[in-house]
C-alpha positions as CSV (number, residue, x, y, z in Angstrom):
1,M,52.4,127.2,9.9
2,S,56.0,127.0,9.0
3,S,58.5,124.7,10.7
4,E,61.0,127.5,11.2
5,P,61.9,128.4,14.8
6,P,60.5,131.7,16.0
7,A,62.8,134.7,15.5
8,L,64.4,136.3,18.5
9,D,62.8,139.5,19.4
10,N,65.1,141.9,21.2
11,S,62.7,144.7,21.3
12,V,60.9,145.7,24.5
13,D,57.2,146.2,24.1
14,G,54.1,145.7,26.0
15,G,54.1,142.0,25.2
16,G,57.4,141.3,26.9
17,H,56.0,138.6,29.0
18,R,54.6,136.9,26.0
19,N,58.0,137.1,24.3
20,L,59.6,135.4,27.4
21,R,57.0,132.6,27.3
22,E,57.7,132.0,23.6
23,G,61.4,131.8,24.3
24,R,62.3,135.1,22.8
25,M,65.2,137.2,24.0
26,V,64.2,140.4,25.7
27,A,66.5,143.3,26.5
28,G,67.6,143.2,30.2
29,H,66.8,139.5,30.6
30,H,69.8,137.2,31.0
31,P,69.1,133.5,30.8
32,D,72.2,132.8,32.9
33,G,70.8,134.9,35.7
34,E,68.7,132.1,37.0
35,A,71.7,129.7,37.1
36,S,73.9,132.2,38.9
37,R,71.1,132.9,41.4
38,L,70.8,129.1,42.1
39,T,74.6,128.9,42.4
40,R,74.7,131.7,44.9
41,R,71.8,130.1,46.8
42,E,73.6,126.8,47.0
43,S,76.9,128.5,48.0
44,A,75.0,130.3,50.8
45,R,73.5,127.0,51.9
46,Q,76.9,125.4,52.0
47,S,78.3,128.3,53.9
48,R,75.5,128.1,56.5
49,K,76.2,124.4,56.8
50,R,79.9,124.9,57.4
51,K,79.1,127.7,60.0
52,K,76.7,125.3,61.8
53,M,79.4,122.6,61.9
54,Y,81.9,125.1,63.2
55,L,79.5,126.3,65.9
56,E,78.7,122.8,67.0
57,T,82.4,122.1,67.3
58,L,82.8,125.2,69.4
59,E,79.8,124.3,71.6
60,D,81.4,120.9,72.2
61,K,84.6,122.5,73.2
62,V,82.8,124.9,75.5
63,Q,80.9,122.1,77.1
64,K,84.0,120.1,77.8
65,L,85.9,123.1,79.2
66,S,82.9,124.0,81.3
67,F,82.8,120.5,82.8
68,E,86.5,120.7,83.4
69,V,86.2,124.1,85.1
70,N,83.4,122.8,87.3
71,R,85.4,119.8,88.3
72,M,88.4,122.0,89.2
73,K,86.1,124.4,91.1
74,E,84.9,121.4,93.1
75,Y,88.5,120.4,93.9
76,A,89.4,124.0,94.8
77,A,86.3,124.4,97.0
78,T,87.1,121.3,99.0
79,G,90.8,122.3,99.0
80,L,91.8,118.9,97.7
81,S,94.4,118.1,95.1
82,L,95.4,114.6,94.3
83,E,98.6,114.9,96.4
84,S,96.7,116.3,99.4
85,L,94.0,113.6,99.0
86,D,96.6,110.9,99.1
87,Q,98.3,112.4,102.1
88,E,95.1,113.0,104.0
89,T,94.0,109.4,103.3
90,R,97.3,108.1,104.7
91,N,96.9,110.3,107.8
92,N,93.3,109.1,108.4
93,V,94.3,105.4,108.0
94,N,97.2,106.0,110.5
95,Q,94.8,107.7,113.0
96,L,92.4,104.8,112.7
97,R,95.2,102.3,113.3
98,T,96.4,104.1,116.4
99,A,92.9,104.4,117.7
100,L,92.3,100.7,117.2
101,A,95.5,99.8,118.9
102,S,94.6,101.9,121.9
103,D,92.1,100.3,124.2
104,T,91.0,103.6,125.7
105,T,89.7,105.2,122.4
106,P,85.9,105.8,122.6
107,S,83.8,104.0,120.0
108,V,82.4,107.4,118.8
109,E,85.8,108.5,117.7
110,L,86.3,105.2,115.9
111,F,83.0,105.6,114.1
112,S,84.0,109.1,113.2
113,L,87.4,108.0,111.7
114,V,85.8,105.1,109.8
115,G,83.0,107.5,108.5
116,T,85.6,110.0,107.3
117,L,87.4,107.2,105.3
118,L,84.1,105.9,103.9
119,V,83.1,109.4,102.7
120,R,86.4,109.9,100.9
121,L,87.0,106.3,99.7
122,G,83.5,104.8,99.6
123,S,81.3,104.3,96.6
124,N,80.6,108.1,96.3
125,G,84.0,109.3,97.6
126,V,85.8,112.1,96.0
127,E,88.9,110.1,95.2
128,R,86.9,107.3,93.7
129,R,84.9,109.7,91.5
130,V,88.2,111.3,90.3
131,G,89.6,108.0,89.4
132,I,86.5,106.8,87.6
133,E,86.2,110.1,85.6
134,K,89.8,109.9,84.5
135,D,89.3,106.2,83.4
136,L,86.1,107.0,81.6
137,E,87.8,109.9,79.7
138,Q,90.5,107.6,78.6
139,L,88.3,104.6,77.5
140,P,87.4,105.9,74.0
141,E,91.0,106.7,73.2
142,L,92.1,103.2,74.3
143,F,89.5,101.0,72.6
144,I,88.3,102.9,69.6
145,S,90.5,103.4,66.5
146,P,90.9,106.9,65.1
147,V,88.9,105.9,62.0
148,N,86.0,104.7,64.1
149,M,86.1,107.9,66.2
150,L,86.0,109.9,62.9
151,L,83.0,107.9,61.8
152,F,81.2,108.4,65.1
153,W,81.9,112.2,64.8
154,L,80.6,112.3,61.3
155,N,77.4,110.3,62.3
156,E,76.8,112.7,65.3
157,R,76.8,115.7,62.9
158,R,75.0,113.9,60.0
159,I,77.8,114.6,57.6
160,G,78.7,112.7,54.4
161,P,77.2,109.2,54.1
162,F,75.4,109.8,57.4
163,S,73.3,112.7,56.2
164,Y,69.6,112.2,56.0
165,G,66.8,113.7,54.0
166,S,67.4,116.5,51.5
167,E,70.9,117.2,52.9
168,S,73.8,116.9,50.5
169,G,75.5,113.6,50.1
170,P,76.2,111.0,47.5
171,A,73.2,110.5,45.3
């Protein structure tokens, strides 16, 4: 046996597979084909990942807008805006004051007026829920820095240093 490397065989014959196994060049076979196929596969995977992130962002927006639409529908269904809620509350309080000042007001009417105020201003009242929802929406913006909000967002989507498993990330 000689120590010379095997010569490249560019001919196509019945032993083409044997020539490939021995590292010989065969017509129609491109050694860079495998690398380009892997590159295309990785590019497609990255494209799918970007598409998934984009769709998740859109789904988040749709969810927030749907919540806002439902909340506005609730206000519209009850016919209450913030101004009308405030005016109606003042009217109810004034009615209650006049009813209490009058000695001839039946107790059933007093209970009705107090019940109306409790429904609107009590622990599950519409005005209280509106105020709480507004405050809760503003809390993250008030107490969390933009950098931390970005880190939370990246963690939710398992991007960058927060990716797990075989996902891409620093190795």
